[in-house]
N, CA, C and O atoms as CSV, one atom per row, in Angstrom:
chain,resi,resn,atom,element,x,y,z
A,1,MET,N,N,-12.930,36.739,6.042
A,1,MET,CA,C,-12.971,37.050,4.629
A,1,MET,C,C,-12.898,35.747,3.849
A,1,MET,O,O,-11.868,35.076,3.890
A,2,PRO,N,N,-13.936,35.374,3.155
A,2,PRO,CA,C,-13.945,34.116,2.412
A,2,PRO,C,C,-13.002,34.182,1.224
A,2,PRO,O,O,-12.814,35.235,0.614
A,3,GLY,N,N,-12.396,33.004,0.900
A,3,GLY,CA,C,-11.468,32.919,-0.226
A,3,GLY,C,C,-12.224,32.796,-1.529
A,3,GLY,O,O,-13.450,32.681,-1.525
A,4,PRO,N,N,-11.511,32.816,-2.649
A,4,PRO,CA,C,-12.169,32.691,-3.943
A,4,PRO,C,C,-12.819,31.315,-4.088
A,4,PRO,O,O,-12.309,30.321,-3.573
A,5,ALA,N,N,-13.919,31.272,-4.776
A,5,ALA,CA,C,-14.650,30.016,-4.978
A,5,ALA,C,C,-13.880,29.126,-5.943
A,5,ALA,O,O,-13.280,29.614,-6.901
A,6,ASP,N,N,-13.898,27.831,-5.693
A,6,ASP,CA,C,-13.240,26.859,-6.565
A,6,ASP,C,C,-14.313,26.241,-7.445
A,6,ASP,O,O,-15.142,25.462,-6.973
A,7,ASN,N,N,-14.294,26.591,-8.727
A,7,ASN,CA,C,-15.341,26.154,-9.642
A,7,ASN,C,C,-14.947,24.922,-10.452
A,7,ASN,O,O,-15.538,24.657,-11.499
A,8,ARG,N,N,-13.959,24.168,-9.981
A,8,ARG,CA,C,-13.532,22.985,-10.731
A,8,ARG,C,C,-14.535,21.852,-10.545
A,8,ARG,O,O,-15.193,21.728,-9.512
A,9,SER,N,N,-14.622,21.033,-11.587
A,9,SER,CA,C,-15.548,19.898,-11.526
A,9,SER,C,C,-14.956,18.787,-10.658
A,9,SER,O,O,-13.770,18.801,-10.329
A,10,LEU,N,N,-15.792,17.844,-10.303
A,10,LEU,CA,C,-15.353,16.704,-9.504
A,10,LEU,C,C,-14.278,15.922,-10.255
A,10,LEU,O,O,-13.315,15.450,-9.650
A,11,GLY,N,N,-14.438,15.786,-11.556
A,11,GLY,CA,C,-13.444,15.083,-12.371
A,11,GLY,C,C,-12.093,15.774,-12.319
A,11,GLY,O,O,-11.060,15.114,-12.209
A,12,GLU,N,N,-12.093,17.118,-12.397
A,12,GLU,CA,C,-10.837,17.878,-12.334
A,12,GLU,C,C,-10.192,17.731,-10.959
A,12,GLU,O,O,-8.975,17.584,-10.846
A,13,LEU,N,N,-11.015,17.770,-9.927
A,13,LEU,CA,C,-10.481,17.613,-8.571
A,13,LEU,C,C,-9.884,16.219,-8.378
A,13,LEU,O,O,-8.817,16.083,-7.779
A,14,MET,N,N,-10.557,15.192,-8.876
A,14,MET,CA,C,-10.043,13.822,-8.765
A,14,MET,C,C,-8.754,13.660,-9.556
A,14,MET,O,O,-7.836,12.967,-9.118
A,15,SER,N,N,-8.683,14.291,-10.705
A,15,SER,CA,C,-7.475,14.237,-11.524
A,15,SER,C,C,-6.306,14.894,-10.792
A,15,SER,O,O,-5.190,14.375,-10.790
A,16,GLU,N,N,-6.579,16.042,-10.171
A,16,GLU,CA,C,-5.527,16.723,-9.408
A,16,GLU,C,C,-5.100,15.884,-8.206
A,16,GLU,O,O,-3.912,15.792,-7.896
A,17,LEU,N,N,-6.070,15.275,-7.534
A,17,LEU,CA,C,-5.757,14.417,-6.396
A,17,LEU,C,C,-4.870,13.262,-6.836
A,17,LEU,O,O,-3.921,12.897,-6.142
A,18,SER,N,N,-5.182,12.694,-7.986
A,18,SER,CA,C,-4.384,11.588,-8.513
A,18,SER,C,C,-2.950,12.032,-8.795
A,18,SER,O,O,-1.997,11.333,-8.449
A,19,ARG,N,N,-2.803,13.197,-9.427
A,19,ARG,CA,C,-1.458,13.730,-9.721
A,19,ARG,C,C,-0.689,14.003,-8.435
A,19,ARG,O,O,0.480,13.640,-8.308
A,20,GLU,N,N,-1.357,14.642,-7.489
A,20,GLU,CA,C,-0.709,14.994,-6.224
A,20,GLU,C,C,-0.320,13.743,-5.436
A,20,GLU,O,O,0.737,13.707,-4.806
A,21,THR,N,N,-1.173,12.722,-5.472
A,21,THR,CA,C,-0.858,11.464,-4.786
A,21,THR,C,C,0.357,10.801,-5.421
A,21,THR,O,O,1.233,10.295,-4.720
A,22,GLY,N,N,0.408,10.805,-6.753
A,22,GLY,CA,C,1.573,10.256,-7.459
A,22,GLY,C,C,2.851,10.990,-7.089
A,22,GLY,O,O,3.891,10.373,-6.857
A,23,THR,N,N,2.760,12.327,-7.037
A,23,THR,CA,C,3.919,13.133,-6.654
A,23,THR,C,C,4.339,12.814,-5.226
A,23,THR,O,O,5.530,12.689,-4.942
A,24,LEU,N,N,3.383,12.685,-4.339
A,24,LEU,CA,C,3.672,12.366,-2.940
A,24,LEU,C,C,4.379,11.017,-2.826
A,24,LEU,O,O,5.359,10.885,-2.092
A,25,VAL,N,N,3.882,10.022,-3.551
A,25,VAL,CA,C,4.489,8.691,-3.503
A,25,VAL,C,C,5.917,8.745,-4.038
A,25,VAL,O,O,6.812,8.131,-3.458
A,26,ARG,N,N,6.145,9.469,-5.134
A,26,ARG,CA,C,7.504,9.596,-5.685
A,26,ARG,C,C,8.438,10.264,-4.688
A,26,ARG,O,O,9.574,9.829,-4.501
A,27,LYS,N,N,7.952,11.323,-4.049
A,27,LYS,CA,C,8.778,12.036,-3.064
A,27,LYS,C,C,9.091,11.142,-1.865
A,27,LYS,O,O,10.205,11.176,-1.343
A,28,GLU,N,N,8.127,10.351,-1.429
A,28,GLU,CA,C,8.362,9.431,-0.312
A,28,GLU,C,C,9.402,8.383,-0.699
A,28,GLU,O,O,10.255,8.027,0.114
A,29,LEU,N,N,9.337,7.888,-1.934
A,29,LEU,CA,C,10.337,6.922,-2.400
A,29,LEU,C,C,11.722,7.556,-2.478
A,29,LEU,O,O,12.715,6.913,-2.137
A,30,GLU,N,N,11.799,8.803,-2.920
A,30,GLU,CA,C,13.085,9.512,-2.949
A,30,GLU,C,C,13.641,9.657,-1.538
A,30,GLU,O,O,14.832,9.454,-1.307
A,31,LEU,N,N,12.772,10.009,-0.602
A,31,LEU,CA,C,13.193,10.147,0.792
A,31,LEU,C,C,13.700,8.815,1.332
A,31,LEU,O,O,14.740,8.765,1.989
A,32,ALA,N,N,12.970,7.740,1.058
A,32,ALA,CA,C,13.382,6.415,1.531
A,32,ALA,C,C,14.738,6.033,0.941
A,32,ALA,O,O,15.603,5.521,1.652
A,33,THR,N,N,14.923,6.281,-0.352
A,33,THR,CA,C,16.187,5.967,-1.007
A,33,THR,C,C,17.333,6.749,-0.386
A,33,THR,O,O,18.394,6.192,-0.105
A,34,THR,N,N,17.117,8.032,-0.174
A,34,THR,CA,C,18.152,8.876,0.420
A,34,THR,C,C,18.494,8.413,1.825
A,34,THR,O,O,19.667,8.344,2.193
A,35,GLU,N,N,17.482,8.100,2.602
A,35,GLU,CA,C,17.705,7.670,3.987
A,35,GLU,C,C,18.420,6.322,4.041
A,35,GLU,O,O,19.348,6.147,4.830
A,36,ILE,N,N,18.001,5.381,3.218
A,36,ILE,CA,C,18.639,4.059,3.205
A,36,ILE,C,C,20.083,4.182,2.744
A,36,ILE,O,O,20.964,3.531,3.304
A,37,THR,N,N,20.340,5.007,1.731
A,37,THR,CA,C,21.711,5.200,1.242
A,37,THR,C,C,22.605,5.740,2.347
A,37,THR,O,O,23.724,5.262,2.532
A,38,GLY,N,N,22.119,6.729,3.078
A,38,GLY,CA,C,22.911,7.285,4.187
A,38,GLY,C,C,23.183,6.250,5.259
A,38,GLY,O,O,24.294,6.174,5.784
A,39,ASN,N,N,22.176,5.450,5.590
A,39,ASN,CA,C,22.349,4.415,6.610
A,39,ASN,C,C,23.323,3.337,6.150
A,39,ASN,O,O,24.117,2.835,6.946
A,40,LEU,N,N,23.267,2.978,4.868
A,40,LEU,CA,C,24.201,1.983,4.348
A,40,LEU,C,C,25.638,2.503,4.350
A,40,LEU,O,O,26.574,1.739,4.583
A,41,ARG,N,N,25.812,3.793,4.093
A,41,ARG,CA,C,27.162,4.369,4.156
A,41,ARG,C,C,27.721,4.248,5.570
A,41,ARG,O,O,28.879,3.875,5.754
A,42,LYS,N,N,26.896,4.563,6.567
A,42,LYS,CA,C,27.342,4.433,7.960
A,42,LYS,C,C,27.710,2.986,8.266
A,42,LYS,O,O,28.742,2.710,8.878
A,43,ALA,N,N,26.857,2.074,7.835
A,43,ALA,CA,C,27.114,0.655,8.094
A,43,ALA,C,C,28.402,0.205,7.421
A,43,ALA,O,O,29.144,-0.600,7.984
A,44,SER,N,N,28.676,0.713,6.224
A,44,SER,CA,C,29.899,0.303,5.526
A,44,SER,C,C,31.149,0.799,6.250
A,44,SER,O,O,32.173,0.116,6.251
A,45,VAL,N,N,31.075,1.979,6.865
A,45,VAL,CA,C,32.213,2.479,7.648
A,45,VAL,C,C,32.482,1.543,8.821
A,45,VAL,O,O,33.631,1.185,9.081
A,46,HIS,N,N,31.427,1.147,9.530
A,46,HIS,CA,C,31.591,0.258,10.670
A,46,HIS,C,C,32.075,-1.130,10.234
A,46,HIS,O,O,32.903,-1.746,10.905
A,47,ALA,N,N,31.555,-1.607,9.114
A,47,ALA,CA,C,31.990,-2.909,8.606
A,47,ALA,C,C,33.466,-2.864,8.215
A,47,ALA,O,O,34.194,-3.833,8.431
A,48,THR,N,N,33.910,-1.746,7.644
A,48,THR,CA,C,35.318,-1.590,7.287
A,48,THR,C,C,36.179,-1.614,8.538
A,48,THR,O,O,37.229,-2.256,8.554
A,49,ARG,N,N,35.745,-0.916,9.596
A,49,ARG,CA,C,36.497,-0.947,10.858
A,49,ARG,C,C,36.613,-2.366,11.390
A,49,ARG,O,O,37.681,-2.788,11.832
A,50,ALA,N,N,35.507,-3.099,11.346
A,50,ALA,CA,C,35.528,-4.479,11.825
A,50,ALA,C,C,36.479,-5.328,10.976
A,50,ALA,O,O,37.200,-6.172,11.509
A,51,ALA,N,N,36.481,-5.109,9.670
A,51,ALA,CA,C,37.373,-5.858,8.790
A,51,ALA,C,C,38.836,-5.535,9.077
A,51,ALA,O,O,39.683,-6.428,9.109
A,52,VAL,N,N,39.125,-4.254,9.285
A,52,VAL,CA,C,40.502,-3.852,9.635
A,52,VAL,C,C,40.904,-4.506,10.953
A,52,VAL,O,O,42.019,-5.011,11.085
A,53,GLY,N,N,39.999,-4.496,11.922
A,53,GLY,CA,C,40.275,-5.143,13.203
A,53,GLY,C,C,40.536,-6.625,13.039
A,53,GLY,O,O,41.446,-7.169,13.665
A,54,GLY,N,N,39.753,-7.282,12.208
A,54,GLY,CA,C,39.962,-8.707,11.953
A,54,GLY,C,C,41.308,-8.976,11.300
A,54,GLY,O,O,41.982,-9.951,11.632
A,55,ALA,N,N,41.695,-8.118,10.380
A,55,ALA,CA,C,42.996,-8.278,9.728
A,55,ALA,C,C,44.131,-8.086,10.733
A,55,ALA,O,O,45.125,-8.811,10.701
A,56,LEU,N,N,43.977,-7.106,11.624
A,56,LEU,CA,C,45.008,-6.891,12.645
A,56,LEU,C,C,45.077,-8.059,13.635
A,56,LEU,O,O,46.162,-8.450,14.066
A,57,LEU,N,N,43.925,-8.606,13.988
A,57,LEU,CA,C,43.930,-9.788,14.855
A,57,LEU,C,C,44.649,-10.959,14.176
A,57,LEU,O,O,45.417,-11.680,14.814
A,58,HIS,N,N,44.399,-11.132,12.911
A,58,HIS,CA,C,45.071,-12.192,12.158
A,58,HIS,C,C,46.579,-11.954,12.120
A,58,HIS,O,O,47.372,-12.873,12.328
A,59,ALA,N,N,46.962,-10.705,11.852
A,59,ALA,CA,C,48.386,-10.374,11.835
A,59,ALA,C,C,49.009,-10.632,13.209
A,59,ALA,O,O,50.137,-11.116,13.305
A,60,GLY,N,N,48.275,-10.310,14.253
A,60,GLY,CA,C,48.767,-10.564,15.607
A,60,GLY,C,C,48.991,-12.045,15.859
A,60,GLY,O,O,49.986,-12.434,16.472
A,61,LEU,N,N,48.075,-12.862,15.392
A,61,LEU,CA,C,48.236,-14.302,15.537
A,61,LEU,C,C,49.487,-14.780,14.803
A,61,LEU,O,O,50.238,-15.608,15.320
A,62,LEU,N,N,49.706,-14.262,13.612
A,62,LEU,CA,C,50.901,-14.642,12.853
A,62,LEU,C,C,52.178,-14.220,13.583
A,62,LEU,O,O,53.171,-14.948,13.586
A,63,VAL,N,N,52.140,-13.061,14.188
A,63,VAL,CA,C,53.319,-12.597,14.922
A,63,VAL,C,C,53.553,-13.474,16.159
A,63,VAL,O,O,54.697,-13.791,16.487
A,64,ILE,N,N,52.481,-13.862,16.838
A,64,ILE,CA,C,52.643,-14.763,17.987
A,64,ILE,C,C,53.255,-16.089,17.537
A,64,ILE,O,O,54.145,-16.628,18.195
A,65,LEU,N,N,52.778,-16.593,16.437
A,65,LEU,CA,C,53.357,-17.845,15.922
A,65,LEU,C,C,54.834,-17.665,15.580
A,65,LEU,O,O,55.658,-18.531,15.874
A,66,ALA,N,N,55.158,-16.539,14.961
A,66,ALA,CA,C,56.565,-16.264,14.657
A,66,ALA,C,C,57.378,-16.146,15.944
A,66,ALA,O,O,58.529,-16.579,15.994
A,67,ALA,N,N,56.784,-15.562,16.981
A,67,ALA,CA,C,57.471,-15.440,18.272
A,67,ALA,C,C,57.718,-16.818,18.883
A,67,ALA,O,O,58.788,-17.062,19.443
A,68,LEU,N,N,56.762,-17.701,18.785
A,68,LEU,CA,C,56.940,-19.048,19.310
A,68,LEU,C,C,58.036,-19.797,18.551
A,68,LEU,O,O,58.869,-20.484,19.142
A,69,VAL,N,N,58.009,-19.647,17.244
A,69,VAL,CA,C,59.046,-20.294,16.425
A,69,VAL,C,C,60.415,-19.730,16.782
A,69,VAL,O,O,61.371,-20.474,17.003
A,70,ALA,N,N,60.493,-18.420,16.833
A,70,ALA,CA,C,61.781,-17.792,17.171
A,70,ALA,C,C,62.225,-18.202,18.568
A,70,ALA,O,O,63.415,-18.403,18.813
A,71,GLY,N,N,61.270,-18.324,19.482
A,71,GLY,CA,C,61.612,-18.736,20.846
A,71,GLY,C,C,62.120,-20.166,20.893
A,71,GLY,O,O,63.071,-20.482,21.609
A,72,LEU,N,N,61.474,-21.020,20.123
A,72,LEU,CA,C,61.916,-22.408,20.104
A,72,LEU,C,C,63.255,-22.565,19.387
A,72,LEU,O,O,64.106,-23.336,19.829
A,73,VAL,N,N,63.443,-21.861,18.312
A,73,VAL,CA,C,64.677,-21.989,17.529
A,73,VAL,C,C,65.849,-21.383,18.281
A,73,VAL,O,O,66.913,-21.998,18.354
A,74,ARG,N,N,65.692,-20.273,18.803
A,74,ARG,CA,C,66.809,-19.539,19.406
A,74,ARG,C,C,66.912,-19.689,20.913
A,74,ARG,O,O,68.004,-19.694,21.482
A,75,ILE,N,N,65.768,-19.808,21.542
A,75,ILE,CA,C,65.677,-19.728,23.000
A,75,ILE,C,C,66.353,-18.441,23.473
A,75,ILE,O,O,66.805,-18.330,24.612
A,76,GLY,N,N,66.405,-17.489,22.566
A,76,GLY,CA,C,66.985,-16.190,22.908
A,76,GLY,C,C,65.885,-15.232,23.316
A,76,GLY,O,O,64.979,-14.938,22.537
A,77,VAL,N,N,65.970,-14.765,24.503
A,77,VAL,CA,C,64.910,-13.932,25.055
A,77,VAL,C,C,64.684,-12.680,24.220
A,77,VAL,O,O,63.537,-12.273,24.037
A,78,ASP,N,N,65.718,-12.071,23.718
A,78,ASP,CA,C,65.571,-10.801,23.019
A,78,ASP,C,C,64.642,-10.903,21.810
A,78,ASP,O,O,63.686,-10.132,21.721
A,79,THR,N,N,64.879,-11.803,20.898
A,79,THR,CA,C,64.060,-11.937,19.685
A,79,THR,C,C,62.635,-12.369,20.040
A,79,THR,O,O,61.657,-11.804,19.549
A,80,TRP,N,N,62.545,-13.350,20.876
A,80,TRP,CA,C,61.246,-13.882,21.261
A,80,TRP,C,C,60.418,-12.826,21.994
A,80,TRP,O,O,59.234,-12.658,21.700
A,81,LEU,N,N,61.015,-12.127,22.923
A,81,LEU,CA,C,60.296,-11.127,23.693
A,81,LEU,C,C,59.854,-9.962,22.808
A,81,LEU,O,O,58.750,-9.440,22.959
A,82,ALA,N,N,60.712,-9.570,21.900
A,82,ALA,CA,C,60.349,-8.481,20.989
A,82,ALA,C,C,59.158,-8.884,20.119
A,82,ALA,O,O,58.223,-8.102,19.949
A,83,ALA,N,N,59.186,-10.080,19.578
A,83,ALA,CA,C,58.078,-10.552,18.744
A,83,ALA,C,C,56.795,-10.675,19.562
A,83,ALA,O,O,55.713,-10.357,19.069
A,84,LEU,N,N,56.908,-11.135,20.808
A,84,LEU,CA,C,55.733,-11.271,21.657
A,84,LEU,C,C,55.119,-9.912,21.982
A,84,LEU,O,O,53.897,-9.762,21.973
A,85,ILE,N,N,55.948,-8.941,22.264
A,85,ILE,CA,C,55.446,-7.585,22.558
A,85,ILE,C,C,54.705,-7.027,21.353
A,85,ILE,O,O,53.616,-6.468,21.486
A,86,VAL,N,N,55.308,-7.185,20.163
A,86,VAL,CA,C,54.650,-6.702,18.939
A,86,VAL,C,C,53.323,-7.428,18.732
A,86,VAL,O,O,52.329,-6.805,18.359
A,87,ALA,N,N,53.300,-8.713,18.966
A,87,ALA,CA,C,52.065,-9.484,18.788
A,87,ALA,C,C,50.974,-9.006,19.740
A,87,ALA,O,O,49.828,-8.834,19.326
A,88,LEU,N,N,51.312,-8.792,20.995
A,88,LEU,CA,C,50.312,-8.371,21.972
A,88,LEU,C,C,49.768,-6.987,21.650
A,88,LEU,O,O,48.571,-6.740,21.797
A,89,VAL,N,N,50.632,-6.092,21.215
A,89,VAL,CA,C,50.174,-4.752,20.840
A,89,VAL,C,C,49.259,-4.836,19.607
A,89,VAL,O,O,48.229,-4.165,19.546
A,90,THR,N,N,49.642,-5.654,18.640
A,90,THR,CA,C,48.838,-5.817,17.425
A,90,THR,C,C,47.466,-6.410,17.751
A,90,THR,O,O,46.449,-5.960,17.224
A,91,ILE,N,N,47.445,-7.400,18.606
A,91,ILE,CA,C,46.169,-8.011,18.998
A,91,ILE,C,C,45.311,-6.996,19.748
A,91,ILE,O,O,44.102,-6.931,19.526
A,92,GLY,N,N,45.912,-6.213,20.621
A,92,GLY,CA,C,45.158,-5.188,21.352
A,92,GLY,C,C,44.529,-4.177,20.411
A,92,GLY,O,O,43.363,-3.815,20.568
A,93,ALA,N,N,45.304,-3.718,19.427
A,93,ALA,CA,C,44.777,-2.758,18.457
A,93,ALA,C,C,43.672,-3.402,17.615
A,93,ALA,O,O,42.648,-2.772,17.352
A,94,GLY,N,N,43.873,-4.640,17.197
A,94,GLY,CA,C,42.861,-5.343,16.408
A,94,GLY,C,C,41.570,-5.532,17.182
A,94,GLY,O,O,40.480,-5.349,16.640
A,95,TYR,N,N,41.692,-5.893,18.428
A,95,TYR,CA,C,40.511,-6.069,19.274
A,95,TYR,C,C,39.742,-4.756,19.390
A,95,TYR,O,O,38.514,-4.735,19.320
A,96,MET,N,N,40.482,-3.662,19.567
A,96,MET,CA,C,39.839,-2.351,19.677
A,96,MET,C,C,39.064,-2.019,18.398
A,96,MET,O,O,37.927,-1.551,18.469
A,97,PHE,N,N,39.664,-2.255,17.238
A,97,PHE,CA,C,38.989,-1.979,15.975
A,97,PHE,C,C,37.745,-2.842,15.801
A,97,PHE,O,O,36.696,-2.353,15.384
A,98,VAL,N,N,37.866,-4.114,16.120
A,98,VAL,CA,C,36.714,-5.013,15.970
A,98,VAL,C,C,35.582,-4.563,16.882
A,98,VAL,O,O,34.433,-4.485,16.446
A,99,GLN,N,N,35.888,-4.267,18.145
A,99,GLN,CA,C,34.857,-3.844,19.085
A,99,GLN,C,C,34.164,-2.565,18.628
A,99,GLN,O,O,32.937,-2.473,18.673
A,100,ARG,N,N,34.942,-1.580,18.190
A,100,ARG,CA,C,34.352,-0.313,17.740
A,100,ARG,C,C,33.482,-0.534,16.504
A,100,ARG,O,O,32.399,0.040,16.393
A,101,GLY,N,N,33.952,-1.358,15.588
A,101,GLY,CA,C,33.178,-1.631,14.380
A,101,GLY,C,C,31.879,-2.355,14.676
A,101,GLY,O,O,30.826,-1.991,14.151
A,102,VAL,N,N,31.948,-3.379,15.517
A,102,VAL,CA,C,30.750,-4.154,15.860
A,102,VAL,C,C,29.774,-3.284,16.649
A,102,VAL,O,O,28.570,-3.321,16.397
A,103,ASP,N,N,30.282,-2.503,17.598
A,103,ASP,CA,C,29.406,-1.609,18.364
A,103,ASP,C,C,28.709,-0.608,17.441
A,103,ASP,O,O,27.517,-0.341,17.592
A,104,GLY,N,N,29.456,-0.058,16.489
A,104,GLY,CA,C,28.862,0.882,15.534
A,104,GLY,C,C,27.808,0.224,14.670
A,104,GLY,O,O,26.770,0.825,14.393
A,105,LEU,N,N,28.061,-1.013,14.238
A,105,LEU,CA,C,27.079,-1.733,13.430
A,105,LEU,C,C,25.804,-1.998,14.222
A,105,LEU,O,O,24.706,-1.932,13.669
A,106,LYS,N,N,25.941,-2.294,15.498
A,106,LYS,CA,C,24.762,-2.540,16.330
A,106,LYS,C,C,23.897,-1.285,16.446
A,106,LYS,O,O,22.674,-1.381,16.539
A,107,ARG,N,N,24.527,-0.110,16.440
A,107,ARG,CA,C,23.781,1.148,16.582
A,107,ARG,C,C,23.232,1.667,15.254
A,107,ARG,O,O,22.363,2.538,15.250
A,108,THR,N,N,23.719,1.151,14.137
A,108,THR,CA,C,23.294,1.637,12.825
A,108,THR,C,C,21.993,0.975,12.414
A,108,THR,O,O,21.865,-0.249,12.435
A,109,GLN,N,N,21.025,1.812,12.037
A,109,GLN,CA,C,19.737,1.297,11.588
A,109,GLN,C,C,19.605,1.521,10.088
A,109,GLN,O,O,19.792,2.633,9.593
A,110,ILE,N,N,19.286,0.473,9.387
A,110,ILE,CA,C,19.148,0.544,7.935
A,110,ILE,C,C,17.751,1.006,7.541
A,110,ILE,O,O,17.575,1.644,6.504
A,111,ALA,N,N,16.765,0.687,8.362
A,111,ALA,CA,C,15.375,1.017,8.030
A,111,ALA,C,C,15.195,2.534,7.905
A,111,ALA,O,O,15.732,3.289,8.716
A,112,PRO,N,N,14.446,2.979,6.901
A,112,PRO,CA,C,14.211,4.417,6.702
A,112,PRO,C,C,13.165,4.951,7.682
A,112,PRO,O,O,11.993,5.085,7.330
A,113,ARG,N,N,13.584,5.253,8.896
A,113,ARG,CA,C,12.661,5.650,9.971
A,113,ARG,C,C,11.853,6.901,9.609
A,113,ARG,O,O,10.645,6.946,9.844
A,114,GLN,N,N,12.518,7.922,9.034
A,114,GLN,CA,C,11.796,9.153,8.694
A,114,GLN,C,C,10.711,8.877,7.667
A,114,GLN,O,O,9.604,9.406,7.769
A,115,THR,N,N,11.023,8.058,6.689
A,115,THR,CA,C,10.048,7.733,5.653
A,115,THR,C,C,8.873,6.967,6.247
A,115,THR,O,O,7.722,7.233,5.899
A,116,ILE,N,N,9.146,6.027,7.131
A,116,ILE,CA,C,8.084,5.259,7.760
A,116,ILE,C,C,7.157,6.181,8.544
A,116,ILE,O,O,5.935,6.064,8.454
A,117,GLU,N,N,7.741,7.097,9.314
A,117,GLU,CA,C,6.923,8.045,10.076
A,117,GLU,C,C,6.102,8.935,9.141
A,117,GLU,O,O,4.927,9.200,9.394
A,118,SER,N,N,6.731,9.388,8.067
A,118,SER,CA,C,6.031,10.239,7.114
A,118,SER,C,C,4.871,9.486,6.455
A,118,SER,O,O,3.792,10.047,6.265
A,119,LEU,N,N,5.096,8.223,6.111
A,119,LEU,CA,C,4.027,7.421,5.512
A,119,LEU,C,C,2.885,7.211,6.498
A,119,LEU,O,O,1.717,7.231,6.110
A,120,LYS,N,N,3.215,7.010,7.767
A,120,LYS,CA,C,2.165,6.868,8.780
A,120,LYS,C,C,1.335,8.148,8.880
A,120,LYS,O,O,0.107,8.098,8.951
A,121,GLU,N,N,2.024,9.300,8.884
A,121,GLU,CA,C,1.320,10.583,8.944
A,121,GLU,C,C,0.438,10.778,7.719
A,121,GLU,O,O,-0.702,11.230,7.830
A,122,ASN,N,N,0.973,10.433,6.548
A,122,ASN,CA,C,0.192,10.563,5.315
A,122,ASN,C,C,-1.035,9.667,5.353
A,122,ASN,O,O,-2.113,10.075,4.922
A,123,ALA,N,N,-0.883,8.447,5.866
A,123,ALA,CA,C,-2.016,7.526,5.952
A,123,ALA,C,C,-3.071,8.078,6.900
A,123,ALA,O,O,-4.267,8.000,6.618
A,124,GLN,N,N,-2.631,8.631,8.014
A,124,GLN,CA,C,-3.580,9.211,8.949
A,124,GLN,C,C,-4.301,10.414,8.317
A,124,GLN,O,O,-5.508,10.589,8.484
A,125,TRP,N,N,-3.553,11.217,7.609
A,125,TRP,CA,C,-4.153,12.400,6.977
A,125,TRP,C,C,-5.177,12.009,5.923
A,125,TRP,O,O,-6.268,12.578,5.868
A,126,THR,N,N,-4.819,11.021,5.074
A,126,THR,CA,C,-5.728,10.646,3.997
A,126,THR,C,C,-6.984,9.959,4.501
A,126,THR,O,O,-8.028,10.013,3.851
A,127,THR,N,N,-6.890,9.308,5.668
A,127,THR,CA,C,-8.084,8.652,6.204
A,127,THR,C,C,-8.875,9.580,7.125
A,127,THR,O,O,-9.925,9.203,7.647
A,128,GLY,N,N,-8.364,10.790,7.317
A,128,GLY,CA,C,-9.080,11.766,8.114
A,128,GLY,C,C,-8.817,11.656,9.599
A,128,GLY,O,O,-9.467,12.339,10.391
A,129,GLN,N,N,-7.882,10.813,9.996
A,129,GLN,CA,C,-7.572,10.659,11.413
A,129,GLN,C,C,-6.615,11.716,11.921
A,129,GLN,O,O,-6.483,11.900,13.131
A,130,GLY,N,N,-5.941,12.419,11.014
A,130,GLY,CA,C,-4.955,13.401,11.423
A,130,GLY,C,C,-5.531,14.765,11.693
A,130,GLY,O,O,-4.786,15.717,11.929
A,131,ARG,N,N,-6.827,14.879,11.664
A,131,ARG,CA,C,-7.479,16.195,11.854
A,131,ARG,C,C,-7.588,16.566,13.282
A,131,ARG,O,O,-8.108,17.634,13.604
């Protein structure tokens, strides 16, 4: 069953194509913006973890230095050993945070992959290769 005939002029069809192409480009830009924003949020979470880990590593170093000072001043095992234990635990926790943050950053992709694929499909369709 044939569909209704389209009696629009070539000028009207070109005008519609122009409008539709503009709409398509705007939608693709919206998609890219949304995708990049989501990827940047993920990256910021991982960067925050790495920063927290770095701060804990720094705190651990300060505690080790305090343990050395306390050990030299007192030569008392109790104070020195307690400070050393706290320092080692702090460094361990900091290392864990840094590793998790860096690993997460390595896996996070900023590029808008969906938009790139969609643009490739659109290019193929418009050139007639997607048929």
